[in-house]
C-alpha positions as CSV (number, residue, x, y, z in Angstrom):
1,M,12.4,23.2,-15.7
2,I,13.7,20.0,-16.5
3,P,13.6,17.6,-13.5
4,T,16.2,14.6,-13.1
5,S,13.3,12.4,-12.1
6,L,9.8,12.4,-11.2
7,S,7.6,10.7,-8.6
8,A,3.9,10.4,-7.2
9,T,5.1,12.8,-4.3
10,A,6.9,15.3,-6.6
11,L,3.9,15.4,-8.9
12,D,1.4,16.0,-6.1
13,T,3.8,19.1,-5.0
14,A,3.9,20.5,-8.4
15,T,-0.2,20.1,-8.9
16,K,-0.7,22.2,-5.7
17,C,2.3,24.9,-6.0
18,L,4.8,25.0,-8.7
19,A,6.9,27.5,-6.7
20,R,7.4,24.8,-3.9
21,Y,8.0,22.0,-6.8
22,A,11.2,24.2,-7.8
23,A,12.6,25.1,-4.6
24,E,12.1,21.3,-3.7
25,N,13.0,19.2,-6.6
26,I,14.7,21.5,-9.1
27,N,16.8,23.4,-6.5
28,K,17.0,20.3,-4.4
29,N,16.2,22.2,-1.2
30,R,14.6,19.8,1.4
31,T,13.6,19.6,5.1
32,G,15.4,17.6,7.4
33,G,14.2,14.1,8.6
34,S,11.5,14.2,11.3
35,M,10.6,11.7,14.2
36,P,7.3,10.7,12.5
37,A,9.3,10.0,9.2
38,M,12.0,8.0,11.1
39,L,9.5,6.1,12.7
40,G,7.6,5.1,9.6
41,T,11.0,4.0,8.1
42,S,11.5,1.7,11.2
43,C,8.0,0.3,10.5
44,H,8.4,-0.1,6.9
45,N,12.1,-1.9,7.0
46,A,10.4,-4.2,9.7
47,L,7.4,-5.0,7.6
48,E,9.6,-5.6,4.5
49,Q,11.9,-7.8,6.3
50,Y,9.1,-9.9,8.0
51,V,6.9,-10.4,4.8
52,K,9.9,-11.5,2.9
53,D,11.2,-13.9,5.5
54,C,7.7,-15.3,6.3
55,Y,5.9,-15.5,2.8
56,M,8.1,-15.3,0.3
57,G,10.8,-17.7,-1.5
58,E,11.1,-21.5,-0.9
59,V,12.4,-21.3,2.7
60,R,10.1,-19.1,5.0
61,T,10.4,-18.4,8.6
62,T,7.3,-19.2,10.9
63,P,5.4,-15.9,11.2
64,S,4.8,-14.5,14.8
65,L,4.3,-11.2,16.4
66,N,7.6,-11.7,18.4
67,L,9.6,-12.0,15.3
68,L,7.9,-8.8,13.8
69,L,8.7,-6.7,16.7
70,D,12.2,-8.2,16.9
71,Y,12.7,-6.7,13.3
72,Y,11.2,-3.5,14.5
73,K,13.3,-3.2,17.6
74,M,16.3,-3.8,15.4
75,H,15.5,-1.3,12.6
76,F,14.2,1.2,15.2
77,M,17.8,1.2,16.9
78,V,19.5,1.8,13.5
79,E,17.1,4.7,12.3
80,F,17.2,6.5,15.8
81,D,20.7,5.6,16.6
82,T,19.8,4.0,20.3
83,A,20.9,1.1,21.9
84,D,18.0,1.0,24.4
85,P,14.7,1.8,22.6
86,L,12.4,0.4,25.4
87,G,10.3,3.1,27.2
88,D,10.5,5.3,24.1
89,P,7.1,6.8,23.3
90,A,8.0,6.9,19.4
91,Y,9.0,3.1,20.1
92,E,6.0,2.1,22.1
93,D,3.8,3.7,19.5
94,G,5.5,1.8,16.6
95,V,5.1,-1.6,18.8
96,Q,1.3,-0.7,18.9
97,M,1.0,-0.1,15.5
98,L,2.7,-3.1,14.3
99,T,0.7,-5.4,16.8
100,N,-2.7,-4.0,15.3
101,W,-1.2,-5.0,11.8
102,Y,-0.3,-8.3,12.8
103,E,-3.6,-9.0,14.6
104,R,-5.8,-8.0,11.5
105,S,-3.8,-9.5,8.9
106,N,-4.4,-12.6,6.7
107,F,-1.8,-14.0,3.9
108,D,-4.3,-16.8,2.8
109,G,-5.3,-17.0,-0.7
110,F,-2.9,-14.8,-2.7
111,E,1.0,-14.8,-3.5
112,V,3.3,-12.1,-2.4
113,V,5.0,-11.0,-5.5
114,S,7.6,-8.4,-4.4
115,V,8.1,-6.1,-1.2
116,E,9.8,-2.6,-1.4
117,E,10.5,-2.8,-5.0
118,K,11.7,0.6,-6.6
119,T,11.1,0.7,-10.1
120,P,11.9,3.8,-12.5
121,Y,9.5,3.9,-15.6
122,Q,11.2,6.0,-18.2
123,L,8.7,8.6,-19.0
124,N,8.6,10.1,-22.8
125,V,7.4,13.7,-22.9
126,Q,7.4,16.6,-25.2
127,D,7.4,20.1,-24.4
128,S,5.1,22.8,-26.1
129,A,8.4,23.8,-28.4
130,G,8.3,20.0,-29.7
131,T,11.7,18.9,-27.9
132,N,11.5,15.3,-26.3
133,Y,12.3,14.4,-22.8
134,T,12.9,11.2,-21.2
135,I,12.2,11.5,-17.5
136,P,12.5,8.5,-14.9
137,F,9.3,8.3,-12.9
138,N,10.3,6.3,-9.7
139,Y,8.0,4.6,-7.5
140,I,8.1,1.8,-5.0
141,F,5.6,-0.8,-4.2
142,D,5.7,-1.6,-0.5
143,R,4.0,-5.0,-1.3
144,L,2.7,-6.2,-4.4
145,D,0.2,-9.2,-4.5
146,R,-1.3,-11.6,-7.2
147,L,-4.8,-12.2,-6.1
148,D,-5.6,-14.3,-9.1
149,E,-4.4,-14.3,-13.0
150,T,-6.1,-11.0,-13.6
151,T,-6.2,-9.1,-10.6
152,Y,-3.3,-7.6,-8.7
153,R,-2.9,-5.6,-5.3
154,V,-0.6,-2.9,-4.3
155,V,-0.1,-2.2,-0.8
156,D,1.3,0.8,0.6
157,Y,1.9,0.9,4.7
158,K,0.8,4.1,6.2
159,T,1.8,5.6,9.8
160,W,0.0,8.5,9.5
161,R,-2.9,9.3,12.1
162,G,-5.5,10.4,9.6
163,L,-7.6,7.8,8.4
164,L,-8.4,7.9,4.5
165,Q,-11.9,6.7,3.0
166,P,-12.2,4.6,-0.1
167,D,-13.4,8.0,-2.0
168,D,-10.5,10.0,-0.7
169,L,-8.2,7.5,-2.0
170,F,-9.6,7.1,-5.6
171,G,-8.5,10.9,-5.9
172,K,-4.9,10.7,-4.7
173,I,-2.4,10.9,-7.2
174,Q,-0.1,8.5,-5.1
175,A,-2.7,6.0,-5.4
176,R,-3.4,6.6,-9.1
177,V,0.2,5.9,-10.0
178,Y,0.6,2.9,-8.3
179,G,-2.5,1.7,-10.3
180,L,-1.0,3.0,-13.5
181,M,2.3,1.4,-12.8
182,C,1.0,-1.8,-11.8
183,Q,-1.1,-1.8,-15.0
184,I,2.2,-1.3,-17.3
185,Q,3.9,-4.1,-15.4
186,Y,0.9,-6.4,-15.8
187,P,-0.7,-5.2,-19.0
188,H,-3.3,-8.1,-19.0
189,A,-4.7,-7.3,-15.5
190,E,-8.2,-6.4,-15.5
191,K,-8.4,-5.0,-12.4
192,I,-5.7,-3.5,-10.1
193,W,-6.2,-3.0,-6.2
194,V,-4.6,-0.2,-4.6
195,Q,-4.6,-0.6,-0.8
196,F,-3.4,2.0,1.8
197,D,-2.6,-0.2,4.8
198,Q,-3.1,2.2,7.8
199,L,-1.1,0.9,10.6
200,R,-3.3,3.0,13.2
201,G,-6.5,2.0,12.1
202,D,-7.7,-0.7,9.3
203,T,-6.8,-0.8,5.5
204,V,-8.9,1.3,2.8
205,G,-8.8,0.1,-0.9
206,V,-10.3,1.1,-4.3
207,V,-10.0,-0.8,-7.7
208,F,-8.6,0.9,-10.9
209,T,-9.9,-0.3,-14.2
210,K,-7.8,0.0,-17.6
211,A,-9.9,3.4,-18.3
212,D,-8.9,4.7,-15.0
213,N,-5.2,4.1,-15.7
214,A,-5.5,5.5,-19.0
215,N,-7.0,8.8,-17.5
216,T,-3.7,8.8,-14.8
217,W,-1.6,8.3,-17.7
218,R,-2.8,11.4,-19.5
219,Y,-2.7,13.4,-16.4
220,I,0.8,12.6,-15.8
221,K,1.9,13.7,-19.1
222,K,-0.1,16.7,-18.7
223,W,1.5,17.9,-15.7
224,A,5.1,16.8,-16.8
225,R,4.7,18.7,-19.9
226,K,3.5,21.8,-17.6
227,I,6.6,21.4,-15.4
228,L,8.7,21.5,-18.6
229,D,7.0,24.7,-19.9
230,T,7.6,26.5,-16.9
231,K,10.8,28.6,-16.3
232,I,11.9,28.5,-12.8
233,E,11.6,32.3,-12.4
234,D,7.8,31.7,-13.5
235,A,6.7,29.2,-11.1
236,V,3.8,30.5,-9.6
237,E,3.0,30.4,-5.8
238,T,-0.3,28.9,-4.9
239,I,-1.9,28.7,-1.5
240,N,-2.7,25.2,-0.6
241,P,-3.3,23.0,2.6
242,D,0.3,21.8,2.5
243,C,1.7,25.2,2.7
244,K,2.8,24.8,6.3
245,W,5.5,22.0,5.2
246,C,6.8,23.9,2.5
247,I,10.6,25.1,2.6
248,R,9.8,28.3,1.3
249,K,6.9,29.4,3.9
250,T,9.1,32.1,5.4
251,T,9.9,34.0,2.1
252,C,6.7,33.4,0.0
253,T,5.0,36.2,-0.9
254,T,1.7,35.1,-1.6
255,L,1.4,33.0,1.8
256,K,2.5,36.3,3.6
257,K,-0.2,38.3,2.0
258,N,-2.7,35.3,2.9
259,I,-1.8,35.4,6.7
260,A,-2.0,39.3,6.7
261,A,-5.5,38.9,5.4
262,G,-6.9,36.4,8.2
263,G,-5.9,33.1,6.3
264,I,-4.4,30.2,8.2
265,A,-2.3,28.6,5.6
266,G,1.2,28.2,7.0
267,L,0.2,29.6,10.5
268,P,2.5,27.5,13.3
269,V,0.6,24.9,15.2
270,I,0.5,26.8,18.3
271,E,-1.4,30.0,16.6
272,M,-3.9,27.2,15.0
273,I,-5.1,26.3,18.4
274,D,-5.8,29.6,19.4
275,R,-7.6,30.5,16.2
276,R,-9.6,27.6,16.7
277,A,-10.5,28.0,20.2
278,M,-11.7,31.6,19.3
279,I,-13.9,30.4,16.3
280,D,-15.5,27.7,19.0
281,Q,-16.3,30.6,21.2
282,Q,-17.8,32.9,18.2
283,M,-19.7,29.9,17.1
284,E,-21.3,29.2,20.4
285,A,-22.2,33.0,20.7
286,L,-23.6,32.6,17.0
287,K,-25.8,29.6,18.2
288,W,-27.3,31.6,20.7
289,A,-28.1,34.4,18.7
290,A,-29.6,32.2,16.4
291,A,-31.8,30.4,18.7
292,E,-33.1,33.9,19.9
293,L,-33.9,35.0,16.2
294,E,-35.8,31.8,15.8
295,E,-37.9,32.1,18.8
296,A,-38.8,35.7,18.0
297,L,-39.6,34.8,14.2
298,L,-41.8,32.0,15.6
299,K,-43.7,34.2,17.7
300,A,-44.2,36.8,14.8
301,A,-45.5,34.1,12.4
302,Q,-48.0,32.5,15.0
303,N,-49.4,36.0,15.6
304,E,-49.8,36.7,11.8
305,D,-51.0,33.0,11.5
306,V,-48.8,32.2,8.5
307,E,-46.5,29.4,7.6
308,H,-43.6,31.6,6.4
309,L,-42.1,35.1,6.5
310,E,-40.5,36.9,3.8
311,S,-37.8,39.9,3.6
312,Y,-36.9,41.6,0.5
313,N,-34.2,38.8,-0.3
314,H,-35.2,35.9,1.8
315,R,-38.0,33.7,3.0
316,V,-38.0,31.7,6.6
317,Y,-40.4,28.7,7.2
318,W,-40.9,25.8,9.5
319,T,-40.6,22.1,9.2
320,R,-41.2,19.4,11.6
321,S,-39.4,16.0,11.4
322,S,-41.5,12.9,11.8
323,R,-40.4,9.3,12.7
324,R,-42.7,6.4,12.6
325,Q,-42.9,3.9,15.4
326,I,-45.2,1.5,17.4
327,E,-45.3,2.0,20.9
328,R,-47.6,-1.0,21.9
329,M,-45.2,-3.8,21.4
330,D,-47.6,-6.2,23.2
331,I,-50.3,-5.7,20.8
332,L,-47.9,-6.0,17.9
333,E,-46.9,-9.5,19.4
334,K,-50.7,-10.7,19.8
335,I,-51.1,-10.0,15.8
336,I,-48.1,-11.7,14.7
337,G,-47.2,-14.5,17.4
338,P,-44.4,-14.9,19.7
339,Q,-42.5,-17.0,17.3
340,L,-42.1,-14.1,14.5
341,M,-41.9,-11.4,17.4
342,E,-38.9,-13.2,18.6
343,R,-37.3,-12.9,15.3
344,V,-38.1,-9.4,14.5
345,G,-37.3,-7.9,18.0
346,K,-39.0,-8.6,21.2
347,T,-38.6,-5.0,22.9
348,S,-38.4,-2.9,19.6
349,V,-39.2,-3.4,15.9
350,S,-37.4,-1.0,13.4
351,M,-39.4,0.2,10.5
352,T,-37.1,-1.1,8.1
353,T,-37.9,-4.9,9.6
354,L,-41.7,-3.6,9.6
355,D,-41.8,-2.7,6.0
356,K,-40.3,-6.2,5.0
357,L,-42.8,-8.0,7.0
358,L,-45.9,-5.6,5.3
359,K,-44.5,-6.1,1.7
360,G,-43.8,-9.9,2.4
361,K,-46.1,-13.1,2.4
362,E,-45.7,-14.2,5.9
363,L,-48.6,-12.3,7.2
364,T,-52.1,-12.0,6.3
365,A,-53.9,-8.8,4.8
366,E,-56.0,-8.7,7.9
367,Q,-52.7,-8.9,10.0
368,K,-51.1,-6.5,7.9
369,S,-54.2,-3.9,8.2
370,Q,-54.0,-4.3,11.9
371,I,-50.3,-3.8,11.9
372,K,-50.6,-0.3,9.8
373,G,-53.2,1.0,12.3
374,L,-50.5,0.6,15.4
375,V,-47.9,2.9,13.3
376,T,-47.9,6.5,14.7
377,N,-45.9,9.7,13.6
378,K,-43.9,11.2,16.2
379,Y,-43.4,14.6,15.4
380,G,-40.3,16.9,16.4
381,E,-40.0,20.4,17.4
382,P,-40.5,23.0,14.6
383,S,-37.4,23.8,12.9
384,L,-36.8,27.1,11.0
385,K,-35.2,26.9,7.7
386,T,-34.1,29.8,5.5
387,K,-34.1,30.1,1.4
388,P,-33.0,33.2,-0.8
389,L,-35.7,34.7,-2.8
390,S,-35.4,33.9,-6.7
391,K,-33.6,36.9,-8.6
392,I,-34.7,35.3,-11.8
393,D,-38.4,36.1,-10.9
394,E,-37.8,39.5,-10.3
395,K,-39.7,42.2,-12.3
């Protein structure tokens, strides 16, 4: 397969399923635009215009929420082809997202370098036969900031409903591509922040070093070569969490087999709801069955006066959780005095705070000894644990 261009989205598709990649990026079969996509475009366009007018160039407009929402209304009307968006749930959803963004955003202390800059990078790749190809790799920075002379930040606005954590971001190919392409633009950069600005929540960011970006470079080259080495008729179907969005889902042989075997990939949302409700009911029944077994096993262990029981394959044993605590706060106050007591907590003192006091120099050895005498362990109910017996030790 010889792609006319590549992107982070296309590469992500290829790594998950080459058959879907072939259908969407080689044969150019794409699904139509959706309401969430149109809403995302409206918000992106409003933010692009707002940041450009208020934070870039010699002549700048005074920032305000009203200005941002005016831009949004204008772009929403164009995108949704409507003259009166007020009252539309989709429109109000965007108002809430942009209001949230405005209230938590601060543009002090850095320079906005560009917004919505589309830059194709010419990727040189050689297939396994030794043929050289130059493939444009397209990417767009929603916003590029210069934090200092050697630190840059790529910001990507997200209108999705699920919120990411930093660990999730580090493994996303889109974030990795942003880090790499920014490094290529600014070779002197020592650190590159990639920040997903989640308009329904907060920002999440991660730093990519030169070593990280070098790994991303090798990864992109590897998958570009794999695409070139794959004939379109040999593109393998692979089940993955994104099957339900795939244009091939009604004809995919592997997906049909998965669903027939009880898999959920590609199931319509309405069927997922019923499947999930059924699992909840099954889990509730299993919880009660587990509780009955635990009660019966505990009685058996007590009757035999043993701490564990074994079958041929497993061992069951019981543990008790314990928690250190001080119940007599009045006595603690007499030991350490009212002034120190006010500082560490009048009605309750955490064990972390207490441990710092016991390790510190504010108390005498006698006071520390008296406090240790106040600490008691509170034990929870016995909890059953299971453990497979080692097969290595079998004779």
